[in-house]
matplotlib code that plots the C-alpha trace (Angstrom):
import matplotlib.pyplot as plt

x = [89.3, 92.9, 95.6, 98.9, 102.1, 103.7, 107.1, 108.1, 111.8, 114.1, 116.7, 116.3, 114.0, 112.6, 109.0, 108.0, 106.1, 104.5, 103.3, 101.8, 100.1, 98.8, 97.4, 96.0, 94.8, 94.7, 96.9, 100.4, 102.5, 105.5, 107.0, 109.7, 109.3, 112.1, 110.9, 112.7, 112.4, 109.0, 105.7, 102.7, 99.5, 96.6, 94.3, 91.7, 91.7, 88.6, 89.4, 86.8, 86.5, 87.8, 89.0, 92.6, 93.9, 97.3, 99.4, 102.0, 105.3, 107.1, 110.7, 113.3, 115.2, 118.5, 121.3, 123.8, 122.6, 124.8, 122.7, 119.4, 117.5, 116.2, 114.3, 111.7, 110.7, 110.0, 106.4, 106.0, 104.1, 105.0, 107.3, 107.0, 110.4, 110.6, 113.1, 113.5, 113.6, 115.7, 118.5, 119.9, 121.7, 118.3, 117.6, 120.8, 119.8, 116.3, 117.5, 120.1, 117.5, 115.3, 118.2, 119.0, 115.4, 115.1, 118.4, 116.9, 113.2, 113.0, 111.1, 108.0, 105.7, 106.8, 106.1, 108.8, 107.8, 109.8, 108.5, 108.5, 107.1, 105.9, 109.7, 110.3, 112.4, 115.0, 115.1, 118.5, 117.0, 116.5, 113.5, 115.9, 116.8, 113.1, 112.3, 115.2, 113.5, 110.1, 111.6, 112.1, 108.3, 108.3, 105.3, 106.7, 104.9, 105.9, 104.3, 103.9, 103.0, 102.3, 99.7, 98.7, 99.5, 99.4, 99.8, 96.4, 97.1, 100.4, 99.0, 96.0, 98.3, 100.3, 97.2, 96.0, 99.5, 99.6, 95.9, 96.6]
y = [93.4, 92.7, 95.3, 94.8, 96.9, 97.6, 99.3, 101.5, 101.0, 102.7, 105.4, 109.1, 110.8, 107.7, 108.7, 106.7, 109.6, 110.6, 107.1, 106.9, 110.3, 109.2, 105.9, 107.3, 110.8, 110.6, 113.6, 114.5, 117.5, 118.8, 119.9, 117.6, 116.6, 114.8, 112.1, 112.3, 109.1, 107.5, 108.8, 106.5, 106.5, 104.1, 103.0, 100.2, 97.9, 96.0, 92.5, 90.1, 88.2, 90.7, 94.2, 94.8, 98.0, 98.7, 100.6, 102.2, 103.1, 105.5, 105.2, 107.8, 107.2, 105.3, 105.7, 104.8, 101.3, 101.1, 103.7, 101.8, 101.1, 97.5, 98.0, 100.1, 97.1, 94.9, 93.7, 94.3, 91.8, 93.2, 95.6, 98.1, 98.4, 101.6, 102.4, 105.6, 104.5, 107.5, 106.5, 103.0, 103.1, 103.1, 99.5, 98.2, 100.1, 98.7, 95.1, 95.5, 96.9, 93.8, 91.5, 93.2, 93.0, 89.3, 88.5, 90.0, 88.9, 86.2, 86.4, 88.5, 89.5, 92.5, 94.4, 96.2, 99.5, 101.2, 104.7, 107.7, 105.9, 109.3, 110.1, 106.9, 108.7, 109.5, 106.0, 104.4, 101.0, 98.7, 96.6, 93.6, 94.4, 94.5, 91.3, 89.5, 90.4, 89.3, 85.9, 85.5, 85.6, 89.0, 91.3, 94.4, 97.6, 100.5, 103.3, 107.1, 109.0, 111.9, 110.3, 107.5, 104.8, 101.4, 102.8, 101.3, 98.1, 97.6, 98.3, 96.1, 93.3, 93.5, 93.7, 90.4, 88.9, 89.8, 88.9, 85.2]
z = [114.9, 114.2, 114.9, 113.1, 113.6, 110.2, 109.9, 107.0, 106.2, 103.7, 103.2, 103.6, 101.1, 99.5, 100.2, 103.3, 104.9, 101.6, 101.0, 104.5, 104.0, 100.6, 102.0, 105.3, 104.3, 100.5, 100.2, 98.9, 99.8, 97.9, 101.2, 102.4, 106.0, 107.7, 110.1, 113.4, 115.3, 114.6, 113.4, 114.0, 111.9, 111.7, 108.9, 108.8, 105.8, 105.0, 103.7, 102.3, 105.7, 108.3, 109.0, 109.9, 111.6, 110.3, 112.8, 110.6, 112.1, 109.8, 110.9, 110.2, 107.0, 107.3, 104.8, 107.5, 108.2, 111.2, 113.1, 112.4, 115.7, 115.3, 118.6, 116.8, 114.8, 117.9, 117.7, 114.0, 111.9, 108.6, 106.7, 103.9, 102.3, 100.3, 97.5, 95.5, 91.9, 91.0, 93.4, 92.9, 96.3, 98.1, 96.9, 98.6, 101.8, 101.9, 101.3, 104.1, 106.5, 105.7, 106.4, 109.7, 110.8, 109.8, 111.6, 114.8, 114.6, 111.9, 108.6, 108.3, 105.5, 103.5, 100.3, 98.3, 96.9, 94.2, 94.7, 92.4, 89.4, 88.2, 87.6, 85.6, 83.0, 85.8, 87.3, 88.0, 88.8, 85.8, 84.9, 85.0, 88.6, 89.6, 87.6, 89.4, 92.8, 91.5, 90.6, 94.4, 94.8, 96.4, 96.3, 94.4, 93.5, 91.4, 93.4, 93.2, 96.4, 94.1, 92.0, 94.4, 91.8, 93.4, 96.9, 98.2, 96.4, 98.2, 101.7, 101.0, 99.9, 103.0, 105.2, 103.6, 104.2, 107.9, 108.6, 108.1]

ax = plt.figure().add_subplot(projection="3d")
ax.plot(x, y, z, "-o")
ax.set_aspect("equal")
plt.show()
């Protein structure tokens, strides 16, 4: 059985913890819980030819990128970048976090989640911005931790990417 460390990266309040809870426990809570440091969860993903244990490191949100602790990412084989579709600044934060990680550890597989698709009428990020990122060949999902929309799909896609 493969075990792969996956780091959840993104700004404060983008929904990293809610996405992990939705994926691992199939639940959503309206209560906002600030992650302090790191919270670690595990879920097995069955792929056609193998099972992968994803060890999910839910890192504290970073709006001040200068305080981001790159050391938490050491040993990771994949990233989940999370953006809050209702706050445009969180896209720049997620992209900057990815750049910092790749500068330190090299490129690694990732998925980019635009979370809070259930609030699409309040989004500040345009379809054009998302399409431009898709043109780069990135795996992008419009997710909702509330409804669960595309959450499993995104984690299964990353599991298949890191299992190679």
